[in-house]
Steps between C-alpha positions, in 0.01 A plus 500: 500500500445871541360587844232765531615850584289677760341832417733669746808345339383591154425857610854534632642367174285735298594796718870430459453450126353849481837646595682335213222420256503831313871483431477149357203594281655810348816309412312231305492506119262337254570128470736493797440298817578499869549175689139400447333710235508618142332838461400669179486834683490580869264799486314527828163584339505208253347155506684273741470132405683204655527168316648177631601331171628612162190426288289724728761774478516488122122477459462816707753680281321394184164618634635833624683564175645852498356557848754249637756779479316683777425197717691321770493131411680266738600146402588313819688205346728717286817317608393184318372324812251217456145565622514184711796617709417871528445669836444879517743738664395786728542731201267282292240506777515879520448531125201266509352673803480839331429408137183568298487152348662174607498203261601149604449143380312369802642149525674318782823695445318821590417392853673813632255735327209477745701632794656773287165630379359492853751772595457715187483874565313587179133429568417568134744242363366271228616139501494245217542131580553343158390151599177639643436667165536166322269331750411147391749525212789472748641148486608277785862392506537170318729206576520295184624148443877477546526840669709537816265604780613710794510327837195679636308399188560135588302538826141386523241685294315597820800703621539703182340828404413568138791672330452703185742539213619860527642536150189657354693757294631234259158487334449777247127450542534564874713806424211654305260446791743632759602806298133589457453496877818702558379764254160515668654567840754754372216684328310507830801660666567744214170549313627812324725283283278193473438543126874487432541194723217318323652581162840371612336183632322436170826533309681272743230233502516489120874426532439230761227348285726496192774309683242265652375420149859444382558245777173323421575481127852373562389225735195402294722446195765296685523128567663579837232486768703458820790674672758330723655723769815414690408769750209652689190544287321837538339485154180313580275797415689537173480133395133478596425799277632319194416138574857388568597221736813512715732297722738660750735438790316729744181704530527872431505609864726220623807582708665169408832518316605136476293251304467140614625209293138405430424846361815506286424153363136586429592813303779323314257227398245765401753665269548169322128420495412837347814505285578849630782698347486768770476519878410832662636693797419838654708815484808493724501120516837326533359216282629234740170313525438530126851371429444200727168420331663518157789279611259246646289495183799414282350728235645810339278781628531876490430727798276802444413773748159656560469816705251489787532877564564426867845653531501809278747750641551875480780435254269297274247784500768755411594272210144516369328197654121519498230243567429469129866488395571211738188310398599561137840343574318195636305487175823519300649213700196281442482596133852368450388167645138468389542614140 
């Protein structure tokens, strides 16, 4: 776990960064990245926004529109790291400390944020905690029947704190709410361009709404009403939006990698009970758990991949990945199964 930097330590880091910072900024080009950021433009008088995860980063770009070319937008997890294992570097902390707007999810994985913000040097910084924006709409992490619980989750209920499911971005309905808040705050920082930001937001929300309606129509017209995951399951917000049930090896924030015999057997039986033709995994999965479930079921089952948008890299962005394009790919995968 990241340990809090003192104000003195941070001041020293910032002072030393001042010697080299200008050189690194002038050498950056649009769309390129350093070890921890992707910047649209490193102009010193532009908006400076730091985002922890890819959806935030892409939402900001969509809202800024053409103004993104004159903004410094940092995406901290640009190397494809998972939110649950991320810890900021000194460079990340410096970027956050001096930015105009910092956006983060606000779940358990962001435990390092409080100390970082306490040492921020920009007193005018705006901060958006996405889970705070959702308020009562944020869901607690769920351990369903057959799911492999982590060891600490097997302790007594009295010893456990409430844990919330962090994967709020996988709901298109949530995305509309969160983008609206992001636009509001950016317009507060840069009121001169607020009309353009509001127009960009309206266009983007219409696109989100269209895809949301496509998902709803697809699922409403299908006889498939449950998903079986041989993997972690970060899609609870998504399935709740459309009235889908699910069964999975692990909860979305679980660090477990090996499923118990009981979990494998439960999911194998569930495949047969539901007469599933497909079992799902996440991006970058080695399919080992899914393969074991299929083998145990004795049924011929396909493996399909859904993207949780948790490990989008700089390379993916250069190849055109956006929040909507990746959610559209998830739609295409489900359409091939649900139709």
